[in-house]
N, CA, C and O atoms as a GROMACS GRO file, in nm:
protein
  332
    1MET      N    1   0.061  -0.096  -0.003
    1MET     CA    2  -0.019  -0.008   0.006
    1MET      C    3   0.137   0.143   0.029
    1MET      O    4   0.132   0.262   0.000
    2ILE      N    5   0.211   0.090   0.070
    2ILE     CA    6   0.260   0.243   0.097
    2ILE      C    7   0.359   0.281  -0.005
    2ILE      O    8   0.425   0.384   0.012
    3GLY      N    9   0.382   0.180  -0.148
    3GLY     CA   10   0.422   0.248  -0.225
    3GLY      C   11   0.311   0.284  -0.315
    3GLY      O   12   0.296   0.400  -0.352
    4ASP      N   13   0.246   0.205  -0.345
    4ASP     CA   14   0.066   0.232  -0.391
    4ASP      C   15   0.076   0.380  -0.369
    4ASP      O   16   0.050   0.452  -0.465
    5ALA      N   17   0.096   0.409  -0.307
    5ALA     CA   18   0.034   0.562  -0.222
    5ALA      C   19   0.157   0.638  -0.323
    5ALA      O   20   0.116   0.696  -0.423
    6ILE      N   21   0.276   0.636  -0.302
    6ILE     CA   22   0.400   0.705  -0.304
    6ILE      C   23   0.380   0.726  -0.482
    6ILE      O   24   0.448   0.817  -0.530
    7ASP      N   25   0.328   0.678  -0.539
    7ASP     CA   26   0.323   0.626  -0.685
    7ASP      C   27   0.172   0.706  -0.751
    7ASP      O   28   0.151   0.763  -0.858
    8ILE      N   29   0.079   0.678  -0.624
    8ILE     CA   30  -0.047   0.752  -0.742
    8ILE      C   31  -0.004   0.903  -0.684
    8ILE      O   32  -0.067   0.998  -0.729
    9SER      N   33   0.116   0.933  -0.570
    9SER     CA   34   0.088   1.083  -0.561
    9SER      C   35   0.191   1.107  -0.659
    9SER      O   36   0.177   1.211  -0.724
   10ARG      N   37   0.302   1.026  -0.687
   10ARG     CA   38   0.379   1.076  -0.812
   10ARG      C   39   0.347   1.148  -0.943
   10ARG      O   40   0.398   1.243  -1.003
   11LEU      N   41   0.213   1.043  -0.970
   11LEU     CA   42   0.152   1.006  -1.102
   11LEU      C   43   0.055   1.155  -1.140
   11LEU      O   44   0.028   1.197  -1.252
   12THR      N   45   0.013   1.223  -0.993
   12THR     CA   46  -0.093   1.322  -0.981
   12THR      C   47  -0.120   1.454  -1.024
   12THR      O   48  -0.220   1.522  -0.998
   13THR      N   49   0.029   1.499  -1.126
   13THR     CA   50   0.098   1.655  -1.144
   13THR      C   51   0.008   1.674  -1.141
   13THR      O   52  -0.080   1.592  -1.110
   14PHE      N   53  -0.026   1.904  -1.206
   14PHE     CA   54  -0.024   1.951  -1.196
   14PHE      C   55  -0.185   1.900  -1.352
   14PHE      O   56  -0.308   1.901  -1.347
   15ASN      N   57  -0.108   1.873  -1.434
   15ASN     CA   58  -0.169   1.865  -1.580
   15ASN      C   59  -0.322   1.730  -1.511
   15ASN      O   60  -0.442   1.740  -1.534
   16ILE      N   61  -0.267   1.644  -1.448
   16ILE     CA   62  -0.353   1.538  -1.456
   16ILE      C   63  -0.418   1.642  -1.307
   16ILE      O   64  -0.473   1.724  -1.380
   17SER      N   65  -0.443   1.684  -1.192
   17SER     CA   66  -0.543   1.771  -1.149
   17SER      C   67  -0.664   1.846  -1.199
   17SER      O   68  -0.785   1.840  -1.181
   18LYS      N   69  -0.576   1.924  -1.273
   18LYS     CA   70  -0.667   2.002  -1.340
   18LYS      C   71  -0.848   1.949  -1.377
   18LYS      O   72  -0.961   1.995  -1.360
   19SER      N   73  -0.778   1.808  -1.444
   19SER     CA   74  -0.857   1.750  -1.544
   19SER      C   75  -0.952   1.661  -1.461
   19SER      O   76  -1.054   1.597  -1.485
   20LEU      N   77  -0.888   1.679  -1.372
   20LEU     CA   78  -1.002   1.560  -1.218
   20LEU      C   79  -1.086   1.655  -1.233
   20LEU      O   80  -1.082   1.758  -1.300
   21TRP      N   81  -1.194   1.590  -1.137
   21TRP     CA   82  -1.287   1.628  -1.033
   21TRP      C   83  -1.256   1.568  -0.887
   21TRP      O   84  -1.235   1.450  -0.859
   22GLU      N   85  -1.259   1.717  -0.772
   22GLU     CA   86  -1.219   1.645  -0.684
   22GLU      C   87  -1.093   1.653  -0.672
   22GLU      O   88  -1.060   1.671  -0.555
   23VAL      N   89  -0.973   1.644  -0.776
   23VAL     CA   90  -0.800   1.594  -0.677
   23VAL      C   91  -0.735   1.729  -0.656
   23VAL      O   92  -0.713   1.814  -0.742
   24PRO      N   93  -0.710   1.733  -0.536
   24PRO     CA   94  -0.624   1.868  -0.511
   24PRO      C   95  -0.482   1.820  -0.618
   24PRO      O   96  -0.437   1.726  -0.683
   25TYR      N   97  -0.455   1.960  -0.580
   25TYR     CA   98  -0.266   1.934  -0.619
   25TYR      C   99  -0.160   2.112  -0.490
   25TYR      O  100  -0.171   2.235  -0.483
   26PRO      N  101  -0.093   2.027  -0.438
   26PRO     CA  102   0.015   1.887  -0.488
   26PRO      C  103  -0.083   1.787  -0.416
   26PRO      O  104  -0.135   1.813  -0.308
   27TYR      N  105  -0.102   1.678  -0.482
   27TYR     CA  106  -0.131   1.512  -0.444
   27TYR      C  107  -0.058   1.511  -0.281
   27TYR      O  108   0.038   1.586  -0.264
   28THR      N  109  -0.088   1.458  -0.208
   28THR     CA  110   0.049   1.469  -0.160
   28THR      C  111   0.058   1.248  -0.065
   28THR      O  112  -0.013   1.173  -0.131
   29PHE      N  113   0.086   1.220  -0.017
   29PHE     CA  114   0.106   1.090  -0.088
   29PHE      C  115   0.007   1.087   0.061
   29PHE      O  116  -0.070   0.991   0.051
   30GLU      N  117  -0.018   1.168   0.206
   30GLU     CA  118  -0.158   1.144   0.211
   30GLU      C  119  -0.277   1.137   0.225
   30GLU      O  120  -0.357   1.087   0.304
   31ASN      N  121  -0.275   1.247   0.057
   31ASN     CA  122  -0.425   1.196  -0.022
   31ASN      C  123  -0.444   1.069  -0.065
   31ASN      O  124  -0.539   0.993  -0.046
   32ALA      N  125  -0.308   1.051  -0.144
   32ALA     CA  126  -0.324   0.893  -0.189
   32ALA      C  127  -0.350   0.765  -0.143
   32ALA      O  128  -0.392   0.661  -0.193
   33SER      N  129  -0.280   0.834   0.065
   33SER     CA  130  -0.346   0.689   0.109
   33SER      C  131  -0.434   0.687   0.207
   33SER      O  132  -0.432   0.614   0.306
   34ARG      N  133  -0.580   0.839   0.155
   34ARG     CA  134  -0.707   0.808   0.219
   34ARG      C  135  -0.738   0.797   0.070
   34ARG      O  136  -0.754   0.674   0.070
   35LEU      N  137  -0.761   0.835  -0.068
   35LEU     CA  138  -0.780   0.706  -0.166
   35LEU      C  139  -0.782   0.551  -0.143
   35LEU      O  140  -0.877   0.473  -0.149
   36ILE      N  141  -0.665   0.530  -0.119
   36ILE     CA  142  -0.666   0.398  -0.089
   36ILE      C  143  -0.752   0.272   0.052
   36ILE      O  144  -0.771   0.150   0.060
   37ASP      N  145  -0.772   0.361   0.116
   37ASP     CA  146  -0.787   0.347   0.258
   37ASP      C  147  -1.009   0.308   0.213
   37ASP      O  148  -1.081   0.210   0.236
   38SER      N  149  -1.041   0.475   0.128
   38SER     CA  150  -1.146   0.493   0.096
   38SER      C  151  -1.197   0.373  -0.017
   38SER      O  152  -1.303   0.323  -0.051
   39SER      N  153  -1.070   0.362  -0.048
   39SER     CA  154  -1.158   0.294  -0.210
   39SER      C  155  -1.167   0.123  -0.100
   39SER      O  156  -1.270   0.056  -0.096
   40HIS      N  157  -1.082   0.096  -0.049
   40HIS     CA  158  -1.122  -0.088   0.019
   40HIS      C  159  -1.267  -0.012   0.085
   40HIS      O  160  -1.353  -0.047   0.005
   41ARG      N  161  -1.334   0.074   0.190
   41ARG     CA  162  -1.419   0.054   0.222
   41ARG      C  163  -1.563   0.002   0.122
   41ARG      O  164  -1.644  -0.090   0.111
   42GLU      N  165  -1.526   0.123   0.067
   42GLU     CA  166  -1.589   0.102  -0.068
   42GLU      C  167  -1.630   0.028  -0.162
   42GLU      O  168  -1.720   0.049  -0.244
   43PHE      N  169  -1.554  -0.069  -0.147
   43PHE     CA  170  -1.544  -0.201  -0.210
   43PHE      C  171  -1.578  -0.266  -0.170
   43PHE      O  172  -1.605  -0.367  -0.236
   44ARG      N  173  -1.609  -0.260   0.006
   44ARG     CA  174  -1.650  -0.345   0.072
   44ARG      C  175  -1.790  -0.336   0.092
   44ARG      O  176  -1.860  -0.420   0.149
   45LEU      N  177  -1.837  -0.202   0.031
   45LEU     CA  178  -1.937  -0.128   0.056
   45LEU      C  179  -2.030  -0.184  -0.064
   45LEU      O  180  -2.148  -0.185  -0.030
   46LEU      N  181  -2.003  -0.241  -0.220
   46LEU     CA  182  -1.979  -0.265  -0.340
   46LEU      C  183  -2.070  -0.164  -0.392
   46LEU      O  184  -2.173  -0.163  -0.459
   47LYS      N  185  -1.961  -0.044  -0.312
   47LYS     CA  186  -2.065   0.130  -0.381
   47LYS      C  187  -1.881   0.162  -0.560
   47LYS      O  188  -1.871   0.249  -0.647
   48THR      N  189  -1.809   0.066  -0.531
   48THR     CA  190  -1.697   0.171  -0.551
   48THR      C  191  -1.609   0.012  -0.655
   48THR      O  192  -1.663  -0.098  -0.664
   49VAL      N  193  -1.522   0.033  -0.696
   49VAL     CA  194  -1.438  -0.070  -0.740
   49VAL      C  195  -1.305   0.012  -0.840
   49VAL      O  196  -1.314   0.087  -0.937
   50ASN      N  197  -1.244  -0.016  -0.801
   50ASN     CA  198  -1.103   0.086  -0.846
   50ASN      C  199  -1.021  -0.045  -0.948
   50ASN      O  200  -1.030  -0.159  -0.903
   51PHE      N  201  -0.941  -0.024  -1.083
   51PHE     CA  202  -0.926  -0.026  -1.122
   51PHE      C  203  -0.735  -0.070  -1.103
   51PHE      O  204  -0.753  -0.190  -1.082
   52ALA      N  205  -0.574  -0.053  -1.097
   52ALA     CA  206  -0.512  -0.039  -1.181
   52ALA      C  207  -0.500  -0.065  -1.328
   52ALA      O  208  -0.558  -0.151  -1.396
   53ILE      N  209  -0.384   0.058  -1.376
   53ILE     CA  210  -0.360   0.040  -1.458
   53ILE      C  211  -0.191   0.030  -1.494
   53ILE      O  212  -0.112   0.119  -1.461
   54LEU      N  213  -0.161  -0.064  -1.551
   54LEU     CA  214   0.022  -0.107  -1.569
   54LEU      C  215   0.061  -0.147  -1.696
   54LEU      O  216   0.030  -0.231  -1.780
   55TYR      N  217   0.159  -0.033  -1.675
   55TYR     CA  218   0.252  -0.071  -1.852
   55TYR      C  219   0.372  -0.175  -1.773
   55TYR      O  220   0.451  -0.109  -1.706
   56LYS      N  221   0.395  -0.313  -1.773
   56LYS     CA  222   0.465  -0.366  -1.707
   56LYS      C  223   0.608  -0.408  -1.796
   56LYS      O  224   0.675  -0.508  -1.769
   57LYS      N  225   0.635  -0.328  -1.888
   57LYS     CA  226   0.775  -0.330  -1.977
   57LYS      C  227   0.843  -0.241  -1.923
   57LYS      O  228   0.914  -0.172  -1.997
   58ASN      N  229   0.842  -0.226  -1.839
   58ASN     CA  230   0.964  -0.104  -1.710
   58ASN      C  231   0.949  -0.176  -1.609
   58ASN      O  232   0.862  -0.173  -1.522
   59PRO      N  233   1.075  -0.273  -1.629
   59PRO     CA  234   1.111  -0.338  -1.478
   59PRO      C  235   1.213  -0.204  -1.332
   59PRO      O  236   1.265  -0.210  -1.220
   60GLU      N  237   1.182  -0.096  -1.450
   60GLU     CA  238   1.215  -0.042  -1.296
   60GLU      C  239   1.118   0.031  -1.261
   60GLU      O  240   1.148   0.137  -1.315
   61SER      N  241   0.990   0.052  -1.190
   61SER     CA  242   0.959   0.118  -1.155
   61SER      C  243   0.749  -0.069  -1.162
   61SER      O  244   0.737  -0.183  -1.208
   62SER      N  245   0.678   0.005  -1.104
   62SER     CA  246   0.647  -0.085  -1.028
   62SER      C  247   0.481  -0.106  -1.175
   62SER      O  248   0.389  -0.189  -1.180
   63GLY      N  249   0.518   0.014  -1.267
   63GLY     CA  250   0.448   0.000  -1.370
   63GLY      C  251   0.302   0.104  -1.356
   63GLY      O  252   0.262   0.196  -1.428
   64LEU      N  253   0.263   0.061  -1.268
   64LEU     CA  254   0.138   0.184  -1.223
   64LEU      C  255   0.152   0.350  -1.295
   64LEU      O  256   0.224   0.444  -1.261
   65VAL      N  257   0.026   0.334  -1.436
   65VAL     CA  258   0.057   0.450  -1.528
   65VAL      C  259  -0.078   0.504  -1.506
   65VAL      O  260  -0.094   0.603  -1.579
   66GLY      N  261  -0.192   0.477  -1.428
   66GLY     CA  262  -0.336   0.485  -1.385
   66GLY      C  263  -0.426   0.445  -1.265
   66GLY      O  264  -0.375   0.382  -1.173
   67ILE      N  265  -0.545   0.476  -1.261
   67ILE     CA  266  -0.585   0.427  -1.252
   67ILE      C  267  -0.777   0.415  -1.279
   67ILE      O  268  -0.809   0.503  -1.359
   68LEU      N  269  -0.825   0.382  -1.260
   68LEU     CA  270  -1.029   0.379  -1.352
   68LEU      C  271  -1.078   0.291  -1.243
   68LEU      O  272  -1.045   0.180  -1.202
   69GLY      N  273  -1.158   0.369  -1.216
   69GLY     CA  274  -1.322   0.317  -1.124
   69GLY      C  275  -1.446   0.391  -1.130
   69GLY      O  276  -1.475   0.508  -1.157
   70LEU      N  277  -1.514   0.283  -1.095
   70LEU     CA  278  -1.638   0.236  -1.104
   70LEU      C  279  -1.732   0.322  -0.950
   70LEU      O  280  -1.716   0.288  -0.832
   71LYS      N  281  -1.796   0.400  -0.985
   71LYS     CA  282  -1.805   0.424  -0.870
   71LYS      C  283  -1.940   0.508  -0.861
   71LYS      O  284  -1.985   0.570  -0.957
   72ASN      N  285  -2.029   0.503  -0.674
   72ASN     CA  286  -2.160   0.462  -0.695
   72ASN      C  287  -2.228   0.320  -0.835
   72ASN      O  288  -2.247   0.320  -0.957
   73ILE      N  289  -2.242   0.221  -0.721
   73ILE     CA  290  -2.199   0.172  -0.768
   73ILE      C  291  -2.406   0.145  -0.755
   73ILE      O  292  -2.451   0.184  -0.647
   74ASN      N  293  -2.496   0.094  -0.840
   74ASN     CA  294  -2.636   0.077  -0.774
   74ASN      C  295  -2.669  -0.046  -0.851
   74ASN      O  296  -2.673  -0.066  -0.972
   75ILE      N  297  -2.691  -0.122  -0.750
   75ILE     CA  298  -2.692  -0.229  -0.820
   75ILE      C  299  -2.905  -0.268  -0.895
   75ILE      O  300  -2.980  -0.320  -0.978
   76ASP      N  301  -2.895  -0.222  -0.827
   76ASP     CA  302  -3.094  -0.187  -0.824
   76ASP      C  303  -3.162  -0.155  -0.937
   76ASP      O  304  -3.260  -0.204  -0.993
   77THR      N  305  -3.053  -0.015  -0.970
   77THR     CA  306  -3.028   0.038  -1.098
   77THR      C  307  -2.973  -0.007  -1.247
   77THR      O  308  -3.006  -0.001  -1.366
   78SER      N  309  -2.859  -0.062  -1.154
   78SER     CA  310  -2.777  -0.126  -1.308
   78SER      C  311  -2.711   0.021  -1.320
   78SER      O  312  -2.708   0.052  -1.439
   79LYS      N  313  -2.666   0.108  -1.249
   79LYS     CA  314  -2.617   0.225  -1.301
   79LYS      C  315  -2.474   0.245  -1.197
   79LYS      O  316  -2.473   0.249  -1.074
   80VAL      N  317  -2.380   0.256  -1.273
   80VAL     CA  318  -2.230   0.312  -1.256
   80VAL      C  319  -2.175   0.443  -1.315
   80VAL      O  320  -2.199   0.480  -1.430
   81ASN      N  321  -2.079   0.527  -1.203
   81ASN     CA  322  -2.058   0.610  -1.282
   81ASN      C  323  -1.890   0.587  -1.308
   81ASN      O  324  -1.832   0.502  -1.240
   82LEU      N  325  -1.809   0.672  -1.417
   82LEU     CA  326  -1.655   0.570  -1.466
   82LEU      C  327  -1.558   0.660  -1.457
   82LEU      O  328  -1.587   0.757  -1.526
   83GLY      N  329  -1.474   0.670  -1.413
   83GLY     CA  330  -1.372   0.745  -1.384
   83GLY      C  331  -1.240   0.722  -1.406
   83GLY      O  332  -1.156   0.805  -1.371
   0.00000   0.00000   0.00000
């Protein structure tokens, strides 16, 4: 989890954050840790599923290049937000 939080905070540059809703800049390690924690809670409640987007051809890094999320999952109405 610590490595993921470091990668997420490193990847969230100004140009990325200005394009996303409610993503602060600078995006700190603490922001990333809270995102990971809330992702785990929301997953257990069947409200959110986040997927890591990996580029595996770079052995020097974890390969994390982004996150894809399904949020506000509503099983009754079969609706979800994609981000």
